[in-house]
C-alpha positions, 0 to 999 in steps of 0.5 A: 799085581793087585789086579792079577790077584783079583782075577785069580780070586774071581777065577777060583771062586767061579770054578768053585761054584761051577763045580757045585752046579755041574755036580748037581747037574750030574746028580739030576738037578738042573736048577743051576743050569736053568738059572744060567749059573753054569757060566764062566762069566764072573758077574753071574756068580758075583756076591757084592759083599763076598767080592768086596771083602777080599779086595779090601783085604788085599788092598790093606796088605792082609796076609789072610784073605776070605771071599765068597761067591753067590751060592749056586741054587740047588734042589736037593729033592731032584737028586737021583741019588739022594743024600749021596748027591747032597754030599757030592755037591757039597764037597765038589767046590772044596775039591775043585779048589784043592785040585787047582792048588795041586795043579799049580804046584805041578805046573811049577814043578815041571817049569810050565809056569814060573815060580813067582809071587803070582803062581804062589798066590794062585796056590795059596788062594785056592788053599784058602778057599778050599780050607775056608769052605771046609769049615763046618759053619753054616752056610759053608760047604763043610756044614752041608757035608755034615748035613748030608749025614744027618736026619731031616730034622737036624739037617733043617736046623743046620740050614736055618743057621745060615744067617747067624753063621755069616755073622759068626764067620765075620766075628771069628775073622775080626778077632783072628780066630778064623785063621787059627782054626784053619792053620792046622790044615794049612800047615799040612797042605803047605808041606804037601805042596812043598813036597810036590814042588821039591820032589 
């Protein structure tokens, strides 16, 4: 069971990063392509700490799981559509996780996959990854979405907070504040998924 959960987590993380890379390519930036990051090979995207943290959380029986992959390199100056491209690339990963979540619910609804712990975990992990990355804390995607609407000066300030943001996230997670921040979004998404499966 643990092995399957780790595989699902890695698969979801890889697709999240691939979404960023392919959206960047669509918007004119080939950095991810030339860096070999447009690959389904999880080793290309693995962040050692980001992969170990959720595994330890799974082994400890934690109900709340966070994890992250190595961010796809992006050259914002290469986008044909400027800030629009920045917004699209920033939101692509979150939308991919939410689409995977919805896909899982639809497959359960029509009996294509069984309603069991693994299928529910697939939905929950993508719900968690999408919601976690949507938080407006650097370097998460939510902060990049906001930055795409800011002027250059404030946008740079957001980027400089990345290192502190990671420490902030760890502290929030340790004290259980992170899960409370995400709970309102979770509650809405759970009702939405329940509606899909039971309708």
